[in-house]
DRENLUMRO-12218 format. One record per residue (C-alpha): residue number from 1; residue in three letters; x, y, z. Coordinates in pm, 1 decimal, m for minus. Each point is the difference from the previous one (the first is absolute). Last residue first. Layout:
N
  num  residu        c1        c2        c3
  NUM     ALA         X         Y         Z
...
//
This chain:
491
  num  residu        c1        c2        c3
  491     TYR   m7462.6    4216.6   m3307.3
  490     ALA      39.9      12.8    m376.8
  489     LYS     118.5    m174.0    m312.7
  488     ALA      12.6     248.4    m282.2
  487     PHE    m186.1     128.4    m308.1
  486     ILE     m17.3     370.8     m82.2
  485     VAL    m219.2     109.5    m289.9
  484     ARG      95.5      93.1    m358.8
  483     GLY    m224.1     191.8    m234.7
  482     VAL    m282.5     m16.8    m255.1
  481     SER     m10.1    m378.0     m41.5
  480     PRO    m121.6    m208.1    m296.9
  479     LYS     m22.5    m380.4      32.5
  478     GLY     317.8    m208.4      m8.1
  477     THR    m137.2    m224.0     271.9
  476     VAL     273.2      m5.9     265.3
  475     MET     232.5     294.9     m72.6
  474     CYS    m298.9     211.3    m101.7
  473     LYS      77.1     177.8    m327.2
  472     GLY     101.8     362.1     m43.4
  471     GLU    m114.7     357.7     m45.4
  470     GLU     175.2     225.3     246.7
  469     LYS    m171.6     260.6     212.5
  468     VAL     262.2      64.2     265.7
  467     GLN    m145.1     m70.1     344.3
  466     ASP      41.4     306.1     221.6
  465     PHE    m275.7    m110.2     238.0
  464     PRO     161.4    m343.3       2.0
  463     ILE    m227.6    m305.7     m49.8
  462     CYS      74.0    m181.1     321.1
  461     ARG     143.6    m306.0     169.8
  460     ILE    m114.8    m240.2    m269.0
  459     THR      63.8    m329.8     170.8
  458     ALA     278.2    m258.0       8.2
  457     LYS     m65.0    m345.3     150.2
  456     THR     140.3    m147.8    m327.9
  455     GLU    m263.6    m236.5    m141.5
  454     ASP    m305.1      96.8     202.9
  453     LYS      77.8     372.5      m2.0
  452     VAL      76.6       8.3    m373.1
  451     LYS    m320.4    m192.7     m77.8
  450     ALA    m206.6     226.1     226.7
  449     GLU     116.4     315.6    m182.0
  448     THR     m70.7    m162.9    m335.0
  447     GLU    m352.9     m93.7     106.3
  446     LYS     m67.5     337.3     161.8
  445     THR      51.8     166.3    m337.7
  444     GLY     187.9     324.0     m76.8
  443     ASP     214.4    m141.0    m283.7
  442     TRP     322.3      47.1     192.0
  441     HIS     331.0     146.7    m123.3
  440     ALA     298.7     m30.4     226.7
  439     LEU     209.1     206.7     238.0
  438     PHE     160.0    m243.2     244.2
  437     PHE      97.2      88.2     355.3
  436     GLY     256.0    m207.7     190.3
  435     GLY      86.2    m368.2     m16.8
  434     GLU     326.7    m132.6    m146.0
  433     GLN     m15.5    m372.5     m77.9
  432     GLU    m368.4     m80.6      43.4
  431     LEU    m137.2     329.4    m129.2
  430     LYS     258.8      m1.1    m280.0
  429     LEU    m109.6    m340.6    m130.0
  428     LYS    m372.6      63.7      39.6
  427     PHE      21.2     339.7    m174.5
  426     GLU     209.7    m128.9    m288.9
  425     ASP    m248.0    m282.8     m54.7
  424     TYR    m292.5     243.6      15.6
  423     THR     150.3     224.0    m265.7
  422     ASP      60.3     375.2     m16.4
  421     VAL     197.8      85.4     312.8
  420     THR     113.6     336.7     137.3
  419     GLN     209.3     m18.4     314.5
  418     THR      10.3     162.8     342.3
  417     ASN     272.2    m124.6     234.7
  416     GLU     269.6     259.0     m71.0
  415     ALA    m255.8     280.7      18.3
  414     ARG    m129.6    m126.5     334.7
  413     TYR     350.9     m23.0     145.8
  412     LYS      83.9     350.9    m121.2
  411     LYS    m318.5     139.9     152.8
  410     ALA      83.1    m169.5     331.9
  409     ARG     351.5     149.0      m1.1
  408     ASP    m132.1     346.4     m86.0
  407     LEU    m254.4     m18.7     282.9
  406     LEU     261.6    m116.0     250.5
  405     ASN     249.0     264.3    m116.5
  404     VAL    m248.7     284.8      38.5
  403     GLN     m77.2     m88.3     361.5
  402     ILE     369.4     m57.5      73.4
  401     ALA      89.4     342.3    m142.8
  400     LYS    m260.1     172.5     215.8
  399     LEU     139.5    m177.9     307.7
  398     LEU     351.7     108.0    m100.5
  397     ASN    m105.5     363.9     m28.0
  396     GLU    m131.3      m2.0     358.1
  395     ILE     310.1    m188.9     113.0
  394     TYR     239.6     256.7    m149.7
  393     THR    m198.2     286.2     151.6
  392     ASP      28.2    m162.4     344.8
  391     VAL     367.7     m75.1     m68.1
  390     GLY      79.0     372.0      m8.4
  389     ASP     285.0     m28.7     248.8
  388     PHE      59.4    m368.1      62.8
  387     ALA     226.9     m39.9    m301.4
  386     VAL     m94.9    m319.3    m183.5
  385     VAL     152.7    m349.2       2.5
  384     GLU    m156.7    m224.6    m260.2
  383     LYS    m225.1    m301.2     m19.7
  382     THR    m151.3    m217.4    m271.3
  381     LYS    m277.6    m260.9       9.8
  380     GLU    m162.3     160.1    m306.5
  379     ASP    m353.0      25.6     142.3
  378     ARG     103.3      m2.8     365.7
  377     ARG     217.6     309.9       4.3
  376     ALA     284.0      14.9     253.8
  375     VAL     131.9     324.0     153.8
  374     GLU     311.2      m5.1     221.8
  373     ILE      53.3     317.8     204.1
  372     ASN     286.5     249.6       0.5
  371     GLY     148.8     274.2     221.8
  370     ASN     339.9    m171.5      15.5
  369     GLU     m11.0     m65.1     376.9
  368     LEU    m361.6    m111.8      m8.2
  367     ASP      68.3    m229.8    m293.4
  366     ARG     296.3    m146.6     192.3
  365     PRO    m215.5     m52.4     311.3
  364     GLY    m273.7    m180.3    m195.9
  363     MET    m302.2     117.6    m198.5
  362     ALA    m243.0    m203.9    m210.2
  361     LEU    m289.9     120.5    m208.6
  360     ARG    m252.1    m214.5    m186.8
  359     VAL    m222.4     128.3    m279.3
  358     PRO    m298.3    m168.9    m171.7
  357     VAL    m112.2    m227.4     288.2
  356     GLY     m91.6    m324.4    m178.2
  355     LYS     m84.1    m210.7     303.4
  354     SER     258.3    m264.6     m90.3
  353     GLU     267.1     271.7     m36.8
  352     TYR    m108.4     138.6     336.8
  351     GLU      56.0    m339.7     161.0
  350     SER     334.3     m63.0    m174.6
  349     PHE     140.7     333.8     112.5
  348     LYS    m134.2     m60.6     351.0
  347     TRP     169.7    m338.4      26.0
  346     GLY     328.4     152.9    m115.8
  345     PRO     m34.5     282.3     253.8
  344     ARG     m27.2    m248.8     290.3
  343     ARG    m328.2     m32.0     186.9
  342     ASN     m73.8      37.1     371.1
  341     ASP     152.2     350.4       9.2
  340     ASP    m306.1     160.2    m159.6
  339     ASP     132.4     327.1    m147.9
  338     ASP    m234.1     m10.4    m299.8
  337     TYR     m79.3     355.6    m106.5
  336     LYS    m308.8       5.0    m220.8
  335     PHE     m97.5     269.6    m249.4
  334     SER    m307.8      90.1    m203.2
  333     ILE      76.7     290.6    m235.0
  332     GLY    m233.5     301.0      13.5
  331     ARG     282.7     255.1     m39.0
  330     GLU     m23.8      89.4     368.4
  329     LYS      31.0    m373.8      67.4
  328     LEU     333.0      m0.1    m182.9
  327     LYS     131.0     288.3     211.2
  326     ALA    m101.3    m175.1     324.2
  325     GLY     169.3    m320.1    m114.7
  324     LEU     321.2     189.8     m71.3
  323     ALA       2.5     131.4     358.3
  322     LYS     m64.5    m352.3     122.8
  321     ILE     291.9    m125.2    m208.7
  320     LYS     249.4     251.4     139.4
  319     GLU     m94.6     m41.4     366.6
  318     SER     m14.9    m375.3     m40.6
  317     ILE     356.8     m14.0    m133.5
  316     ALA     138.6     185.1     304.0
  315     GLU    m207.4    m207.4     244.4
  314     LEU      95.2    m327.6    m166.5
  313     GLU     371.9      85.6       4.5
  312     GLU     m15.9      76.0     373.4
  311     GLN    m189.9    m321.5      65.9
  310     SER     287.1    m189.1    m157.6
  309     LYS      39.8    m232.5    m297.5
  308     TYR    m201.1     176.0    m270.2
  307     ILE    m189.4     m36.0    m327.4
  306     PRO    m321.9     202.9      m8.2
  305     VAL    m284.6    m106.7    m233.7
  304     ALA    m220.7     249.3    m184.8
  303     VAL    m322.3     m83.6    m183.5
  302     VAL    m150.3     210.9    m279.2
  301     GLN    m334.3     m38.8    m178.3
  300     ILE    m175.1    m192.1     276.4
  299     PRO    m367.5     m66.1     m81.5
  298     ALA     107.1     m22.7    m367.1
  297     LEU    m275.7      97.6    m242.5
  296     ALA     146.4     306.3    m176.0
  295     PRO     354.2    m135.0      54.5
  294     PRO     m61.4    m291.4    m240.6
  293     LEU      45.0    m323.0     193.5
  292     VAL     231.7    m292.8     m68.9
  291     LEU     m74.9    m313.8     202.9
  290     GLY     252.3    m278.7      33.7
  289     GLU     356.1     m96.0     m90.3
  288     ASP    m100.5    m186.7    m317.3
  287     ASP    m172.2     309.8    m135.3
  286     SER    m315.9     204.7      44.8
  285     HIS    m134.4     252.6    m251.7
  284     THR    m313.8    m110.7    m185.1
  283     MET     m76.1    m313.1     202.9
  282     ILE     m22.0     172.4     338.4
  281     LEU    m202.8     297.5    m123.6
  280     ALA    m243.5    m224.8    m186.1
  279     GLY     m49.7    m215.1     309.2
  278     MET     m76.6     311.2     204.0
  277     LEU    m234.2     121.2    m274.5
  276     ARG    m200.7    m319.2      63.3
  275     THR     m94.3     183.0     321.4
  274     SER    m286.4     134.9    m210.7
  273     VAL     m95.5     238.1    m278.0
  272     GLY    m349.8     104.1     m99.9
  271     TRP    m251.2     154.6    m238.5
  270     SER    m377.9      20.9     m36.1
  269     THR    m207.6     196.1    m247.7
  268     ALA    m368.1      80.7     m51.0
  267     TRP    m260.0     169.8    m218.4
  266     VAL    m338.9      81.3     158.3
  265     TYR    m328.2    m104.5    m163.6
  264     GLU    m214.4     282.2    m134.9
  263     GLN    m335.5     155.1      95.6
  262     LYS     m83.9     313.1    m201.7
  261     GLY     m48.1     344.5     155.5
  260     GLU     202.1     184.0    m264.7
  259     LYS     286.2      55.9     244.4
  258     ASP      13.2    m374.0      79.1
  257     THR    m207.5    m187.6     257.8
  256     PHE     202.0    m285.7     141.3
  255     LYS     m24.3    m377.9      m7.2
  254     VAL     151.6    m281.5     205.7
  253     ASP    m213.9    m311.5     m59.4
  252     PHE     240.9    m236.3     179.0
  251     ALA      79.8    m221.7    m301.3
  250     LYS     m54.3     291.0    m239.3
  249     ALA     248.0     221.9     185.4
  248     PHE     236.9    m296.2      25.1
  247     ASN       7.6     m51.5    m377.2
  246     GLN     m12.7     365.8    m103.1
  245     GLY     351.8       5.3    m144.5
  244     LEU     242.9    m166.7     238.6
  243     PHE     315.0     166.1    m131.5
  242     HIS     264.9    m174.8     206.5
  241     SER     344.5     108.9     120.4
  240     THR     261.0    m264.2      75.3
  239     GLY     335.2     m13.0     176.8
  238     ALA     326.8    m193.7      10.8
  237     GLN     m73.8    m283.3    m240.8
  236     LEU     328.2    m190.0      15.0
  235     ALA     177.2    m129.6    m306.9
  234     LYS     265.7    m270.0       4.4
  233     GLY     354.0      61.4    m124.4
  232     ASP     168.3    m139.4     310.7
  231     GLN      93.9     353.4     106.4
  230     MET    m363.5     112.4       3.8
  229     MET    m167.2     184.2    m286.7
  228     ALA    m278.9     244.3      80.0
  227     GLU    m354.8      35.3    m129.6
  226     ILE    m228.7     295.5      75.3
  225     CYS    m365.3     m59.4     m71.7
  224     TYR    m318.8     126.7    m163.9
  223     THR    m312.9    m213.7      23.7
  222     ASP    m303.0      56.9    m222.7
  221     ASP    m373.4     m72.8      17.0
  220     ALA      48.1    m133.1     352.3
  219     GLY    m209.6    m258.3     187.9
  218     ALA     281.1    m249.5      64.5
  217     PHE     327.4     186.8     m54.5
  216     ARG     126.9     m49.7    m352.7
  215     GLU     231.7    m283.9    m104.9
  214     SER    m229.7    m171.9    m248.5
  213     GLU    m108.1     332.8    m154.4
  212     THR     363.1      95.4     m52.4
  211     LYS     159.7     234.1     250.9
  210     PHE      77.2     351.3    m116.7
  209     GLY     338.4     165.5      38.0
  208     GLN     263.8     170.5     206.6
  207     ILE     350.8    m143.8      m3.8
  206     VAL     197.4      33.6     321.1
  205     PRO     347.2     107.5     108.4
  204     MET      73.4     m63.2     369.3
  203     ALA     188.3     273.1     188.6
  202     MET    m253.5     m65.9     280.7
  201     TYR     m44.9     374.9      54.0
  200     ASN      17.5     165.7    m341.8
  199     GLU     m77.5    m300.5    m221.7
  198     ALA    m261.3    m187.3     200.9
  197     PHE    m161.7     313.7     141.1
  196     ASP     m30.0     161.1    m343.4
  195     ALA    m146.2    m320.7    m144.7
  194     TYR    m254.6     m19.7     282.0
  193     VAL    m107.9     361.9     m50.4
  192     GLN     m22.2     m67.3    m376.6
  191     CYS    m235.7    m292.6      59.0
  190     MET    m198.0     234.3     223.2
  189     GLN     m34.1     263.5    m272.5
  188     THR    m106.7    m248.8    m266.9
  187     THR    m282.7    m140.8     213.0
  186     GLU    m107.0     352.2      98.1
  185     ASP      m4.8     112.9    m364.2
  184     ILE    m210.3    m305.5     m87.2
  183     ALA    m244.5      87.2     278.9
  182     GLU     m26.7     363.1    m110.3
  181     GLN     m50.6    m116.4    m361.0
  180     LYS    m289.5    m227.7      95.2
  179     THR    m184.6     280.8     172.4
  178     ALA    m150.1      77.6     341.9
  177     HIS     271.9    m170.3     201.0
  176     ALA      46.0    m241.6     291.8
  175     THR     337.0     m98.7     146.4
  174     HIS     135.9    m296.5     193.2
  173     GLY     368.8     m10.2      93.5
  172     GLU     137.7    m311.5     161.8
  171     GLN     305.0      m4.1     221.3
  170     TRP     179.5    m316.1      96.5
  169     LEU      92.2    m244.0     272.1
  168     PHE      m1.3    m376.3     m49.6
  167     GLU    m181.8    m309.1     121.6
  166     THR      24.9    m329.2    m187.7
  165     THR     352.2      81.0    m117.4
  164     ARG     152.3      53.5    m343.4
  163     LEU     298.8     223.5     m70.7
  162     PHE      67.0     129.8     352.1
  161     LEU     118.9    m339.7     129.4
  160     ARG     m79.5    m279.2    m244.2
  159     THR    m320.2    m205.0       0.5
  158     ARG    m140.4    m301.8    m177.8
  157     MET    m362.5     m91.4      74.5
  156     GLU    m123.2     357.7      34.2
  155     TRP    m327.5     122.3     147.2
  154     ARG     m39.8     368.2     m79.0
  153     VAL     m34.1     209.1     314.9
  152     VAL      23.3     378.7      14.9
  151     ASN     165.3     250.3     232.5
  150     ALA     m71.5     371.7      m7.7
  149     TRP      94.9     350.1    m109.7
  148     GLN    m310.5     143.5    m168.9
  147     ASN     m16.6     270.6    m264.3
  146     ILE    m293.9     219.4     m94.0
  145     LEU     m73.3     243.3    m282.0
  144     ILE    m375.2      59.7     m37.2
  143     PRO     m66.6     216.2    m305.1
  142     LEU    m279.4      76.9      31.7
  141     ASP    m261.6      96.4     259.4
  140     ARG     m99.8     306.1    m205.9
  139     TYR     m91.3    m234.2    m286.5
  138     SER    m288.5    m103.8     225.2
  137     GLN    m109.3    m294.2     214.8
  136     ILE     322.2    m163.5     117.9
  135     TRP      80.7     m86.8     361.6
  134     ASN    m249.3    m279.0      61.4
  133     LYS      96.2    m198.0    m311.4
  132     TYR     362.5      76.9      83.3
  131     SER     m33.1    m224.4     305.9
  130     ASN     m96.4    m308.6    m206.0
  129     TRP     275.3     105.3    m237.2
  128     ILE     249.3     m31.9     284.0
  127     ILE    m108.7    m348.1     108.9
  126     THR      10.8    m126.0    m358.5
  125     GLU     328.4     158.1    m111.1
  124     SER     189.5    m110.0     311.8
  123     THR     257.9    m262.0     m94.8
  122     PRO      55.8    m355.3     131.9
  121     ARG    m210.6     108.5     297.5
  120     VAL     m73.9    m271.8     254.7
  119     ILE    m332.3    m127.0    m134.6
  118     LEU    m298.7     m14.2     236.2
  117     GLU    m259.5    m276.9      m9.5
  116     GLU    m363.8      96.3      34.5
  115     GLU    m224.1    m115.4     285.7
  114     LEU     315.2     m64.5     200.1
  113     LYS      23.3    m332.6     184.8
  112     ALA      26.7      35.2     377.0
  111     GLU    m201.9    m308.6      99.8
  110     PRO     271.5    m228.5    m140.3
  109     ASP     245.6     150.5     255.2
  108     VAL     343.0     m48.0    m155.4
  107     ILE     211.7    m212.3     233.0
  106     LEU     239.1      79.4     282.4
  105     GLY     168.9    m273.6     200.5
  104     SER     m21.5    m376.5      55.6
  103     GLY    m213.6      36.5     313.4
  102     ASP    m259.4    m254.1    m116.5
  101     GLU    m265.5     273.4     m16.6
  100     ALA     213.5     204.0    m236.7
   99     ASN      60.0     355.9     119.8
   98     LYS    m165.8     266.4    m214.2
   97     LEU      81.6     218.2    m297.8
   96     ARG    m206.7     279.4    m156.8
   95     TYR     m65.3     193.9    m321.4
   94     HIS     m40.1    m269.2    m263.2
   93     THR      32.3     m17.4    m383.3
   92     VAL     296.3     226.0     m79.2
   91     VAL     131.3     m68.4    m351.9
   90     ALA     354.6      41.1    m135.8
   89     CYS     m15.9      73.6    m373.8
   88     GLU     264.4     m97.5    m256.1
   87     LYS    m206.3    m233.7    m222.2
   86     ALA    m284.8     251.1     m34.1
   85     PHE     223.0     295.1     m99.1
   84     GLY     m25.5      22.0    m379.4
   83     GLU    m347.6    m151.0     m24.7
   82     ILE    m119.0     238.6     270.3
   81     HIS     117.7     299.5    m203.9
   80     SER    m129.4    m135.1    m332.7
   79     ALA    m353.8     m28.4     141.9
   78     GLU     m30.7     327.0     192.0
   77     LYS    m284.5     m44.0     251.8
   76     SER     127.5    m325.3     152.0
   75     LEU     272.5     178.9     193.6
   74     TYR    m263.4     198.9     187.5
   73     SER    m202.2    m313.8      80.0
   72     LYS     296.4    m147.4     187.7
   71     PRO      m9.3     282.4     253.3
   70     ILE     343.7     167.7      14.9
   69     PHE     215.8      m0.8     313.1
   68     LEU     307.4     221.2      46.9
   67     PRO    m221.6     307.7      15.6
   66     PHE      91.5     332.6    m165.8
   65     TYR     260.2     264.1      85.8
   64     ALA      57.9     347.5    m138.6
   63     ASN     292.0     195.8    m145.3
   62     SER     m45.6     304.9    m221.3
   61     HIS     104.4      51.8    m362.6
   60     GLY      67.0     331.2    m174.6
   59     THR     308.0     m79.3    m208.4
   58     GLU     232.7     142.9     266.4
   57     LYS    m176.1    m225.1     251.2
   56     PHE      87.7    m308.1    m201.1
   55     LYS     360.5     115.1     m33.9
   54     ALA      28.6      55.2     376.6
   53     ASP    m138.0    m349.8      62.1
   52     LEU     251.5    m143.6    m247.2
   51     ILE     295.2     153.6     183.2
   50     GLU    m118.5     m99.9     348.7
   49     LYS     m97.0    m351.1    m111.6
   48     MET     336.5     m67.3    m160.4
   47     LYS     176.9     128.7     310.0
   46     GLU    m228.3    m213.6     218.8
   45     TRP      77.4    m305.8    m215.9
   44     ILE     373.5      55.2      61.5
   43     ALA     m62.5      31.5     376.1
   42     TYR    m213.2    m316.3     m18.0
   41     GLY     297.3    m196.5    m127.2
   40     TYR     218.8     129.6     281.7
   39     PRO    m271.2     m61.4     260.4
   38     LYS     m86.3    m355.8    m111.2
   37     ILE    m283.2     m83.3    m239.3
   36     VAL    m148.3    m325.4     129.4
   35     MET    m132.8    m208.8    m283.9
   34     CYS    m310.6    m200.6     m88.7
   33     GLY     m35.7    m311.5    m215.6
   32     LYS     m51.5    m233.2     292.9
   31     VAL     m50.5     180.9     329.9
   30     ASP     319.7     m96.9     182.2
   29     SER     141.6     310.8    m168.0
   28     HIS     277.1       7.1    m257.5
   27     GLU     262.0     267.1      49.9
   26     ALA      58.5     361.4     m97.7
   25     LEU     261.0     269.4     m63.9
   24     ASP     284.5    m106.4     227.3
   23     ALA     265.2      34.4    m272.1
   22     ARG      74.8    m363.8      82.6
   21     TYR    m354.3    m121.3     m53.7
   20     VAL     m84.2     189.0    m318.5
   19     LEU     348.7     m72.3    m138.4
   18     GLU     m24.4    m372.5      63.4
   17     ASN    m334.5     m16.3    m180.8
   16     TYR     132.9     189.7    m301.9
   15     TRP     318.8    m208.3     m25.1
   14     LYS    m209.7    m318.4      18.6
   13     SER    m214.1     118.6    m291.4
   12     TYR     300.5     105.7    m206.5
   11     ASP     187.8    m326.1      46.4
   10     GLU     365.5     m23.0    m104.1
    9     GLU       6.5     310.9    m220.2
    8     ARG    m161.0     216.5     267.3
    7     THR     263.9    m113.7     247.0
    6     THR     m82.5    m188.1     319.8
    5     TYR      91.6     252.5     262.7
    4     LYS     329.9      m4.3     189.2
    3     GLN      m6.6     m43.1     378.7
    2     ALA      57.1     316.3     200.5
    1     MET     331.6      55.1     176.6
//
């Protein structure tokens, strides 16, 4: 039988790492700071990618691909952008290796120094806007609605699988518009697309809002975000959508002729989510027995295990279960029949529990004789015996119920761990003892925001879109405030 996990209460960080390894999602690479995403983990990412890609195309976007390497001079063109990413950049300086003359191995050939260093992309605004300069001349060329699925590199000193690695996978949308309002509408639309995906597919409730000026994307006029609460009460930024104004258009001199014949700078957006969503999925739903997956993203939604002693019993059970599997697949339900005789049923039950498979079926000779099958649901860790006839409809409805239950459970947890505070002392005490989200008044200054971060490690996660206008006093300074913002510790 499988070894027990460290519990979330004992050590949340250790529990998370054990789960990622034992659910066979990913592992650390020998390349420091990088990870290997294993087939089961990548299958979940593929489902995310497939759903999001369809949503992007429904909203008029097309996929393209741009270079991994960015000339250093491109990054230098937008001052706040380079300031935001300078400390995270990996730099290519040479293009060739050679054997050392003393036979000690390969060395960098000093004669192969690049005339201009290349940056391994931390994000692609600069390389893409350099291309857009050649694509845009007239208002007829707009809008440009492009998405890229890619990898990026941001040099990290402290890493954690999926949540923060030196190299990670993501998508980045980059759009160009003729008017400011079109670009703002695009930024809002894509934040909503992310929120819809998080809630309806990941079963993860999120709060949509604005980032403060200190927390905005480097080079953006405004950053919109979706923020989720993990089971340890910490926040996780699950997706961002940026209104870039005309900053990159001005940096790369991207102008267009409008309908009146005047030259104008283009308006821009960018937006993205990454494999960090995998970490969010794990920490929103999983328990002390392993991964818990919402059916909408589970690579295997239903697994069936036969229980038998003789070959004759196996053949009779297999005939029934394979027929059920065919019916489930006709309904669009992913199904696996595990009749591997190298593993005992108990081992298989534990394995699929660790992997978060939403529904597990088991059938033995007595079930076969009585026309029944055992159905276990992963989210509630319950099981019941169900009549075999019509079980395909039962399972389809059960998967829908599990999806709803996981979202409702996560919403309930967030509600129970969201508090309103009015004083800084109250905030510091409750943050330390209880954690979670805190709705508090803020005076709108960077100085107050920085003070809270320095003293408590909590940050303003967002100013909610649906912020209630409420006159009050900043919990730190006592200065006037027009509404509450969300403070929390975060990943």
